[in-house]
C-alpha positions as CSV (number, residue, x, y, z in Angstrom):
1,M,44.8,115.1,78.6
2,K,43.3,111.0,79.8
3,N,45.6,108.6,79.3
4,F,42.9,106.3,77.2
5,V,39.3,105.9,77.0
6,T,37.7,102.4,76.8
7,V,34.2,102.0,75.3
8,G,32.4,98.7,75.4
9,M,29.4,97.1,73.4
10,A,26.5,95.7,74.5
11,G,23.3,94.4,73.2
12,H,21.5,91.2,71.9
13,V,22.9,89.1,69.3
14,D,22.7,90.4,65.6
15,H,21.7,94.0,66.8
16,G,24.1,95.2,65.2
17,K,27.6,95.7,67.1
18,S,30.2,94.4,65.1
19,Q,28.9,96.4,62.0
20,L,29.1,99.5,64.0
21,C,32.4,98.9,65.3
22,R,33.5,98.6,61.3
23,A,31.9,101.9,60.6
24,L,33.3,103.7,63.8
25,C,37.1,102.4,63.7
26,G,37.5,101.3,59.8
27,M,38.8,97.8,60.4
28,E,36.8,94.1,60.7
29,T,36.7,92.9,64.4
30,D,35.4,89.4,63.7
31,R,38.7,87.7,63.2
32,L,37.9,84.1,63.6
33,K,37.2,81.8,60.5
34,E,33.9,80.6,62.5
35,E,32.8,84.2,63.4
36,K,33.3,84.8,59.7
37,A,31.2,82.2,58.7
38,R,28.5,82.3,60.8
39,G,28.3,86.2,61.2
40,M,28.3,86.1,64.9
41,T,30.9,87.4,67.1
42,I,32.1,84.6,69.4
43,E,35.5,86.1,71.2
44,L,36.4,89.6,72.2
45,A,37.8,91.9,69.7
46,F,39.6,95.5,70.1
47,A,39.8,98.6,67.6
48,P,41.3,102.0,68.0
49,L,38.6,104.6,67.6
50,A,39.8,108.5,67.0
51,L,37.2,110.8,68.8
52,P,36.6,114.6,67.3
53,S,38.6,116.0,70.2
54,G,42.0,114.0,69.5
55,L,41.2,111.7,72.9
56,R,42.5,108.5,72.0
57,A,39.6,105.6,72.6
58,A,39.3,101.5,72.7
59,L,36.4,100.0,71.1
60,V,35.8,96.3,72.8
61,D,33.2,94.3,70.4
62,V,31.4,91.7,72.5
63,P,29.3,88.6,71.8
64,G,25.5,89.2,72.1
65,H,24.5,85.6,72.4
66,E,23.5,84.0,75.5
67,R,25.9,81.4,75.4
68,F,28.9,83.7,75.4
69,V,27.9,86.4,78.2
70,K,30.6,85.2,79.6
71,T,33.1,86.5,77.0
72,M,30.7,89.9,77.0
73,L,31.7,89.9,81.0
74,A,35.3,89.6,80.5
75,G,35.2,92.6,77.7
76,A,33.3,94.8,80.0
77,C,35.7,94.7,82.9
78,G,37.3,98.3,82.9
79,V,35.0,100.0,80.1
80,D,34.5,103.8,80.7
81,I,31.5,104.2,78.3
82,A,28.9,101.7,77.2
83,L,26.9,101.6,74.0
84,L,23.8,99.7,74.2
85,L,23.0,98.6,71.1
86,I,19.1,97.8,70.2
87,D,18.4,96.9,66.7
88,A,15.4,99.6,65.7
89,R,13.2,96.7,64.1
90,E,13.3,94.0,66.9
91,G,13.1,96.6,69.5
92,V,14.6,95.1,73.2
93,M,15.5,91.5,73.3
94,P,16.6,89.2,76.5
95,Q,20.3,89.6,76.3
96,T,19.6,93.5,75.9
97,R,18.0,93.2,79.4
98,E,20.9,90.6,80.8
99,H,23.8,93.3,79.2
100,L,21.7,96.1,80.9
101,D,21.5,94.2,84.2
102,I,25.4,93.4,84.0
103,L,26.2,97.0,83.0
104,R,24.5,98.2,86.3
105,L,25.9,95.7,88.6
106,L,29.6,96.7,87.2
107,Q,28.6,100.2,88.1
108,V,29.0,101.4,84.6
109,K,27.3,104.7,84.7
110,N,28.3,106.0,81.1
111,V,26.0,104.5,78.9
112,I,24.4,105.8,75.2
113,T,21.8,103.7,73.8
114,V,21.9,103.4,70.2
115,L,19.0,102.3,67.6
116,S,20.6,100.7,65.0
117,K,19.7,99.7,61.7
118,C,17.8,102.7,61.4
119,D,18.0,103.2,57.6
120,L,15.4,99.9,57.4
121,L,12.6,102.4,59.0
122,D,10.6,104.9,57.8
123,D,10.1,108.1,60.3
124,V,7.0,106.8,61.9
125,S,8.3,103.5,62.5
126,L,11.2,105.0,63.9
127,R,9.7,107.5,66.2
128,E,7.9,104.3,67.7
129,A,11.1,102.4,68.2
130,E,12.5,106.0,69.9
131,E,9.6,105.8,72.2
132,K,9.7,102.0,73.1
133,A,13.4,102.4,73.8
134,R,12.7,105.3,76.2
135,A,9.9,103.5,77.9
136,F,12.4,100.6,78.4
137,L,15.0,103.0,80.0
138,Q,12.6,104.6,82.0
139,T,12.5,101.5,84.7
140,T,16.6,101.5,84.5
141,P,19.3,103.7,86.3
142,F,20.2,105.0,82.6
143,A,16.6,106.6,81.8
144,E,18.5,110.3,81.1
145,A,21.2,108.6,78.8
146,P,21.7,109.7,75.5
147,L,19.8,107.7,73.0
148,L,20.3,108.2,69.1
149,A,19.3,106.9,65.8
150,V,22.1,105.3,63.7
151,S,23.1,103.3,60.8
152,A,26.6,101.7,60.2
153,K,25.4,101.0,56.3
154,T,24.8,104.4,55.6
155,G,26.2,106.9,58.3
156,L,23.3,108.3,59.8
157,G,23.6,109.4,63.2
158,L,27.7,108.2,63.3
159,P,28.7,112.3,63.5
160,A,26.4,112.6,66.4
161,L,27.7,109.3,68.2
162,L,31.3,110.1,67.9
163,A,30.3,113.4,69.7
164,A,28.3,111.8,72.4
165,I,31.1,109.7,73.0
166,D,33.6,112.6,72.8
167,A,31.3,114.5,75.1
168,L,31.3,111.9,77.9
169,A,35.0,111.3,77.7
170,A,36.0,114.8,78.2
171,A,34.0,114.7,81.6
172,L,35.9,111.4,82.8
173,P,37.9,111.7,85.8
174,E,41.7,111.3,85.2
175,R,43.1,107.7,85.9
176,E,45.6,107.5,88.6
177,A,48.9,106.9,86.8
178,L,50.7,106.3,90.0
179,G,50.8,103.9,92.8
180,A,51.2,99.9,92.0
181,A,50.3,98.3,88.3
182,R,47.3,96.0,87.3
183,L,46.4,94.3,84.5
184,P,43.7,91.7,84.3
185,I,44.1,89.7,81.4
186,D,41.7,89.4,78.7
187,R,43.4,87.6,76.0
188,V,46.3,85.5,75.7
189,F,48.2,84.5,72.1
190,S,51.5,84.3,70.8
191,L,53.4,85.8,68.1
192,S,56.6,84.8,66.0
193,G,59.6,86.7,67.4
194,S,57.7,88.1,70.5
195,G,56.7,84.8,72.3
196,T,53.9,84.7,74.4
197,I,51.4,87.7,74.3
198,V,48.9,89.1,77.3
199,T,46.5,91.8,76.8
200,G,43.9,93.8,79.1
201,A,42.9,97.0,79.9
202,L,45.5,98.7,82.7
203,W,43.2,99.4,85.8
204,S,46.1,101.0,87.7
205,G,49.8,102.6,87.7
206,V,52.3,102.1,85.0
207,L,53.5,99.0,83.4
208,S,56.7,99.4,81.9
209,C,59.6,96.9,80.1
210,G,62.0,95.1,81.8
211,G,61.7,94.9,85.4
212,D,60.2,92.4,87.9
213,W,56.6,91.9,87.9
214,E,54.1,89.1,89.2
215,L,51.6,87.2,87.2
216,L,49.2,85.5,89.5
217,G,47.5,82.4,88.2
218,D,46.0,79.1,88.8
219,K,49.8,77.5,90.0
220,G,50.0,80.9,92.5
221,V,52.4,83.6,91.9
222,R,55.3,83.7,89.9
223,K,58.1,86.3,88.8
224,V,58.2,87.2,85.2
225,R,59.6,89.9,83.1
226,I,58.2,92.4,80.5
227,R,60.1,92.2,77.2
228,S,58.1,94.7,75.1
229,L,54.6,96.6,75.1
230,Q,52.1,98.0,72.8
231,V,49.8,100.6,73.4
232,H,47.2,99.6,70.6
233,G,49.8,98.4,68.2
234,E,52.1,101.3,68.8
235,K,55.4,100.1,70.4
236,A,55.7,102.1,74.0
237,E,58.2,101.7,77.1
238,R,55.7,102.1,79.3
239,A,51.8,102.0,79.3
240,L,49.7,104.2,81.9
241,A,46.6,103.2,83.6
242,G,43.4,103.6,81.5
243,Q,45.1,102.0,78.4
244,R,44.6,98.8,76.5
245,V,47.6,97.1,76.6
246,A,49.6,93.9,75.0
247,A,52.7,92.7,76.8
248,A,55.6,90.3,75.5
249,L,56.0,87.9,78.4
250,P,59.3,85.9,77.8
251,G,59.8,82.2,79.1
252,V,56.1,81.9,79.8
253,A,54.6,79.1,77.6
254,K,51.4,80.2,76.0
255,D,49.4,77.1,77.4
256,S,50.0,77.9,81.0
257,L,47.9,81.0,80.8
258,R,44.5,81.9,80.6
259,R,42.1,84.5,80.4
260,G,41.6,85.8,84.1
261,F,45.2,85.6,85.0
262,C,46.7,89.0,86.3
263,L,49.8,90.6,86.0
264,C,50.8,92.9,88.4
265,S,53.5,95.2,90.4
266,P,55.2,92.9,92.9
267,G,53.1,92.5,96.5
268,L,50.0,94.2,95.2
269,L,48.0,91.1,95.2
270,R,47.3,87.5,96.7
271,P,45.5,84.7,95.7
272,G,42.2,84.6,98.0
273,Q,39.1,81.9,97.8
274,L,37.1,83.2,100.4
275,F,35.7,87.2,100.9
276,E,33.6,89.2,102.8
277,V,31.2,91.0,100.4
278,S,28.2,93.8,99.9
279,L,25.9,91.5,98.0
280,T,22.9,93.1,95.9
281,V,20.3,90.9,94.3
282,L,18.7,91.9,91.1
283,P,14.6,92.8,91.9
284,Q,13.8,90.2,89.2
285,A,16.1,87.2,90.2
286,A,14.8,84.6,92.4
287,P,16.2,85.3,95.7
288,L,19.7,83.6,96.4
289,S,19.6,80.7,99.2
290,N,22.7,79.9,101.5
291,R,25.5,77.8,100.2
292,Q,23.7,78.4,96.5
293,R,26.4,77.3,94.0
294,V,26.5,80.3,91.4
295,Q,29.3,81.5,88.7
296,V,31.3,84.0,90.0
297,F,32.8,86.8,87.5
298,H,35.5,89.2,88.7
299,A,37.7,91.7,86.6
300,A,38.4,89.3,83.1
301,S,37.8,85.7,85.2
302,H,35.0,83.4,85.7
303,V,34.6,80.5,88.3
304,P,32.3,78.3,90.2
305,G,31.8,79.5,93.5
306,E,29.0,79.8,96.4
307,V,27.3,82.3,98.4
308,R,27.0,82.1,102.3
309,F,24.9,83.9,104.4
310,S,24.6,84.3,108.0
311,S,21.2,83.6,108.9
312,Q,18.6,84.1,105.7
313,A,18.7,84.5,102.2
314,A,19.0,88.2,100.5
315,D,16.2,90.3,99.8
316,N,16.0,91.6,96.1
317,G,17.4,95.1,95.4
318,E,19.4,95.7,99.3
319,P,22.7,95.3,99.3
320,V,23.4,92.5,102.4
321,A,26.5,91.2,103.8
322,A,27.6,87.9,102.9
323,R,30.7,85.9,102.4
324,L,32.1,84.7,98.4
325,Y,33.7,81.4,98.6
326,T,35.2,80.4,95.2
327,E,36.6,77.0,93.8
328,K,39.4,78.8,91.9
329,P,41.1,81.6,93.2
330,L,40.7,85.4,92.5
331,F,42.8,88.4,92.3
332,A,40.7,90.6,94.0
333,L,41.1,93.8,96.1
334,A,38.8,95.9,98.5
335,G,36.0,98.1,95.7
336,D,36.4,95.4,93.1
337,R,32.9,94.5,91.3
338,F,31.8,91.6,90.8
339,V,28.8,89.8,88.9
340,L,26.9,86.3,89.8
341,R,25.0,84.1,87.3
342,A,23.4,81.2,88.1
343,F,24.2,77.7,86.9
344,S,20.6,76.5,85.8
345,P,18.8,78.6,84.4
346,A,22.1,80.2,83.5
347,R,21.2,84.0,83.9
348,T,22.5,87.2,86.1
349,V,21.6,87.1,89.3
350,A,23.4,89.5,91.7
351,G,26.4,91.4,92.0
352,G,28.4,93.7,94.4
353,V,31.5,94.7,95.9
354,I,34.6,92.9,97.6
355,L,34.5,94.7,100.7
356,G,38.2,92.3,101.7
357,P,39.3,89.1,102.3
358,A,37.3,86.6,105.4
359,P,39.6,86.8,108.3
360,E,41.3,83.0,108.6
361,G,39.5,80.4,110.7
362,G,36.4,81.4,109.5
363,K,35.9,83.9,112.4
364,R,33.6,87.1,111.3
365,R,35.3,90.4,111.8
366,S,34.7,92.4,114.9
367,A,33.2,96.0,114.6
368,Q,36.7,97.5,115.4
369,S,38.0,95.8,112.0
370,S,35.2,95.9,110.1
371,R,35.4,100.1,111.0
372,L,38.9,99.9,109.6
373,L,37.8,98.6,106.2
374,G,35.2,100.8,105.7
375,L,32.3,98.6,106.4
376,D,31.1,99.6,109.7
377,L,27.6,101.8,108.5
378,R,25.2,99.5,110.1
379,T,22.5,99.3,112.9
380,A,23.9,98.0,116.3
381,E,21.8,95.2,115.4
382,E,23.0,94.6,112.0
383,A,26.6,95.3,113.3
384,A,26.1,92.2,115.6
385,L,24.9,90.1,112.9
386,A,27.9,90.5,110.4
387,A,30.3,90.2,113.5
388,G,29.0,87.4,115.1
389,L,28.7,89.1,118.2
390,D,25.5,89.4,120.3
391,L,23.8,93.1,120.4
392,A,25.1,94.0,123.6
393,C,28.4,93.6,122.7
394,A,28.1,95.2,119.3
395,A,26.4,98.1,120.7
396,E,29.2,98.4,123.3
397,E,31.9,98.6,120.7
398,L,30.4,101.0,118.5
399,R,29.6,103.2,121.1
400,L,33.0,103.5,122.4
401,L,34.5,103.8,119.0
402,E,32.2,107.0,119.0
403,E,33.7,108.1,122.2
404,R,37.2,108.0,121.4
405,G,36.4,110.4,118.1
406,E,37.4,107.4,115.9
407,A,33.8,106.6,114.4
408,L,30.9,109.1,113.6
409,G,27.3,108.0,115.3
410,L,24.3,109.3,113.5
411,T,20.4,108.7,114.0
412,E,17.9,108.1,111.2
413,K,14.5,107.2,112.3
414,G,15.4,105.9,115.6
415,A,18.0,103.7,114.1
416,E,21.4,103.9,114.9
417,Y,24.2,103.9,112.0
418,Y,28.2,104.3,112.6
419,F,30.9,106.0,110.0
420,P,34.9,105.8,110.1
421,A,35.7,109.3,111.5
422,E,38.6,109.3,108.7
423,W,36.1,109.9,105.9
424,P,35.2,113.4,106.1
425,P,38.8,114.6,105.7
426,R,39.1,112.1,102.7
427,A,35.9,113.6,101.2
428,V,36.6,117.7,101.6
429,E,40.2,116.7,100.0
430,M,38.6,115.0,96.8
431,I,36.5,117.8,96.6
432,A,39.1,120.2,96.9
433,Q,41.2,118.3,94.4
434,H,38.3,118.1,92.0
435,H,38.1,122.0,92.1
436,R,41.7,122.4,91.7
437,E,41.8,120.4,88.4
438,H,38.7,121.6,86.9
439,P,38.4,125.4,88.1
440,L,35.0,125.8,85.8
441,S,33.1,122.8,87.1
442,P,30.5,123.3,89.6
443,G,31.4,120.4,91.6
444,L,32.4,116.8,91.9
445,P,29.5,114.8,91.0
446,M,28.0,112.9,93.9
447,E,28.0,109.3,92.1
448,E,31.8,110.0,91.6
449,L,32.6,110.2,95.4
450,K,30.7,107.2,96.3
451,N,32.4,105.1,93.9
452,R,36.0,106.4,94.6
453,L,35.6,106.3,98.5
454,F,32.4,104.9,100.0
455,P,31.3,102.1,97.3
456,Q,30.1,99.6,99.9
457,L,27.5,102.3,101.2
458,T,24.1,102.2,100.4
459,R,22.3,105.4,98.6
460,Q,19.9,105.8,101.7
461,R,23.2,105.9,104.2
462,Y,25.4,107.6,101.8
463,Q,22.9,110.4,101.5
464,L,22.4,110.6,105.2
465,L,26.2,111.2,105.5
466,L,25.9,114.2,103.1
467,R,23.3,116.0,104.6
468,H,25.5,115.4,107.8
469,W,28.2,117.2,106.4
470,R,26.0,119.7,105.0
471,D,24.5,120.5,107.8
472,E,28.0,121.0,109.6
473,G,29.2,123.4,106.7
474,R,31.5,121.1,105.3
475,L,30.2,121.2,102.0
476,R,27.5,122.1,99.6
477,L,25.0,120.0,97.8
478,T,23.6,121.5,94.6
479,E,21.8,119.4,91.5
480,A,23.9,115.9,92.3
481,R,27.3,118.1,92.7
482,L,29.3,118.7,95.5
483,S,31.7,121.6,96.3
484,L,33.0,123.4,99.0
485,P,31.9,126.2,100.8
486,G,32.6,129.6,98.9
487,F,33.7,128.1,96.1
488,T,32.6,129.5,92.7
489,P,33.0,128.0,89.1
490,A,35.4,130.6,87.4
491,P,38.4,130.2,84.3
492,D,41.6,130.5,85.7
493,A,43.9,133.3,83.6
494,R,44.9,130.7,81.0
495,Q,41.6,129.6,79.9
496,R,40.1,133.1,80.0
497,E,42.8,133.5,77.5
498,S,42.0,130.8,75.6
499,A,38.0,131.4,75.8
500,A,38.8,135.1,74.1
501,K,40.5,133.5,71.2
502,I,37.5,130.9,70.7
503,E,34.9,133.5,70.9
504,A,37.0,135.8,68.3
505,F,37.5,132.8,66.1
506,L,33.8,132.1,66.3
507,A,32.8,135.6,65.9
508,R,34.8,135.9,62.2
509,S,33.2,132.8,61.1
510,G,29.7,133.9,61.6
511,L,27.4,131.4,60.5
512,E,29.7,128.7,59.4
513,P,30.1,126.2,61.9
514,V,33.4,124.7,62.5
515,A,34.8,121.4,63.8
516,W,36.0,121.4,67.4
517,P,39.2,120.0,66.6
518,R,39.6,122.2,63.6
519,L,39.0,125.0,65.7
520,L,41.5,124.0,68.4
521,Q,44.3,123.1,65.7
522,E,43.9,126.9,64.5
523,L,44.1,128.7,67.3
524,G,47.1,126.4,69.1
525,L,45.0,124.8,71.8
526,R,45.5,121.6,73.3
527,P,41.9,119.3,73.3
528,G,42.5,118.0,77.0
529,E,42.9,121.8,78.6
530,A,40.1,123.3,76.0
531,A,37.8,120.0,77.1
532,E,37.5,121.7,80.4
533,L,36.4,125.0,78.8
534,L,33.2,123.5,76.7
535,P,30.2,123.4,79.6
536,W,31.1,127.2,80.3
537,L,31.7,128.3,76.9
538,T,28.5,126.3,75.7
539,Q,26.4,128.6,78.5
540,R,27.7,131.9,76.8
541,V,29.5,132.2,73.8
542,M,29.3,129.0,71.7
543,L,26.7,126.2,70.5
544,R,27.2,122.6,69.8
545,L,25.7,121.3,66.3
546,S,25.4,117.5,65.3
547,G,28.7,116.1,64.0
548,G,30.9,117.5,66.4
549,L,30.4,121.2,65.0
550,V,30.5,124.4,67.0
551,A,29.0,127.8,65.8
552,G,29.0,131.6,67.8
553,R,25.9,131.9,70.2
554,A,25.7,135.6,69.1
555,A,25.4,134.6,65.2
556,Q,22.8,132.2,66.0
557,E,20.8,134.5,68.0
558,Q,20.8,137.1,65.3
559,A,19.8,134.3,62.9
560,W,16.7,133.3,65.4
561,E,15.6,137.0,65.0
562,K,15.1,136.5,61.4
563,M,14.0,133.1,61.4
564,A,11.0,133.7,63.9
565,A,10.1,137.1,61.9
566,H,9.7,135.1,58.5
567,L,7.5,132.5,60.4
568,A,5.6,135.2,62.3
569,R,4.9,136.3,58.5
570,N,4.6,132.8,56.6
571,G,3.9,130.5,59.3
572,S,6.4,128.1,58.3
573,V,9.8,127.3,56.4
574,T,11.4,125.2,54.2
575,V,14.9,124.0,54.2
576,G,15.6,126.1,50.9
577,A,13.5,129.2,52.6
578,A,16.3,128.6,55.5
579,R,18.9,128.8,53.1
580,D,18.1,131.6,51.6
581,L,17.1,133.4,54.1
582,L,20.2,132.9,56.1
583,G,22.3,133.4,53.3
584,V,24.1,130.0,54.4
585,S,24.5,126.4,52.4
586,R,21.6,124.0,52.4
587,R,23.8,121.9,54.8
588,V,24.3,124.8,57.1
589,A,20.9,125.6,57.2
590,L,19.6,122.4,58.1
591,L,22.1,121.9,60.9
592,Y,20.4,125.4,62.5
593,L,17.0,124.2,61.9
594,E,18.1,120.8,63.4
595,F,19.1,122.9,66.7
596,W,16.3,124.9,66.7
597,E,14.3,121.4,67.0
598,E,16.1,119.9,69.7
599,N,15.8,123.0,71.7
600,R,11.9,123.3,71.1
601,L,11.9,126.3,69.1
602,L,10.8,124.7,65.9
603,L,8.6,121.6,65.5
604,R,9.1,119.6,62.0
605,R,6.1,119.0,60.0
606,G,6.6,117.0,57.0
607,D,9.2,119.1,54.8
608,E,8.2,122.2,56.2
609,R,9.3,123.5,60.3
610,V,6.7,125.9,62.5
611,L,7.3,127.2,65.7
612,W,6.9,125.3,68.3
613,P,3.7,125.7,70.1
614,A,3.5,127.7,73.4
615,E,1.3,124.7,75.1
616,Q,3.8,122.3,74.4
617,K,7.0,124.1,76.2
618,P,8.6,122.7,78.7
């Protein structure tokens, strides 16, 4: 089972983020007097969120006002799933767009769009709001993301939202609770009897009480001890990667700390102010010029800095090699994401990935050192530009690496590209590990492999590499998932036993749906293991209804036969008629009617449902 899932809010000011937090978590997240007086979130707030499967989650409420984007960025670091709120009445607003850009630059892949305050609209207006929201999302990477209508006031759509969060959470990869611990600090406060407390989302490793830990800040590195730990208000001896953590640091003055510092294992990080980066400027932003001053946001910190190009400004929308200088130290590792905002006007303009610290003395890395960092994915001309070499030297060095078997050279449209030779076995092992851990999954998502192993690659180069490996027979590529040759998804013995129990339980329940957590409790199944079975079960023996409810597919198919025959005779059906026909309560009848609408078997017309027109079927 996953250690923890962090769910972050995003969206324009007054679009209902805090109200939704209260509705989902049952607690007030605006804790400051100024927040309560102004009715506007100013600081980050965190609340525990119980998901239907039993998985634990943390909900992060962030400010929506333009003046507090820096605070929103601090809250967005470490987010697994983001809820983008759009007021159904107001629609898309400036901070809706900027927050979405930030999620894109931070590569938050799991986004749910929430149309808030839907109780204030009639059905026609709500459909129009949904259409406008979908039109806006079509121009973003989140066009296929779930879009749900919700009212925090009446509870409309909340069960469906929790189920959607739960489904995304179940599909998230397990964070490695091994290796060095790393806790970017997003909040500092003092507590009587405990002293100074720091909080954050644990990015990696295991954090435990006692021991020797390092605290990185403006004055360099200092040794600290952890007196006690809490994971969302519960005392713990250790915290695991992915969890929200509060750590008490004895002997450390509160005033000596601030958001953006980092608590970590000894030797993991060192402060740096000059980094080699892969930078992407947003398509709608003004081009960045050489040595332009910007605000740099990384993890929970933000500092002034500047971008430096070797010759010219970056083209919008395409990654480019650059250097990033910061006026105060960053505590960063290769592969970390960052975001840049312009000073005037204050808006998000770019982001990218840190490739490593820049070499001492101002010299650019050679092609050899770039290869070792996984950067060597350029034409000979591009490599020369990045390495400070002339074209002939760069081409000679790259080809020598290929002759030694240390690099893979590929050609596309007359251009040469070079990849480190150790990449193929790393990719194959990660896919094999996915098969071992998830025998029912059709394969590892393409984007997950890219994000975990090759974050610096452009999509075009990544796809070139995958095509080469596919043609070599190293892997299969089907519907954006990667698998090894010969692999076929199939449940193992324990999963087959669990599936048989679930199928028998649903058969006994007939048309009466049951909450997924209750089903697991009745059968004595663990939520984490059962989550693996969900896609397989849904395809074969089970259907998922709104509100986190499930029912047997066989019973539903028999019910549909009755419904189809009724519609053939009468042309339409009301909720009351469906209730009587199926022999269930009005609530259950409505659940099945909604399911058939979602699957384009029925079409709602006022208070009645009719068969979905054949000419409109997909």
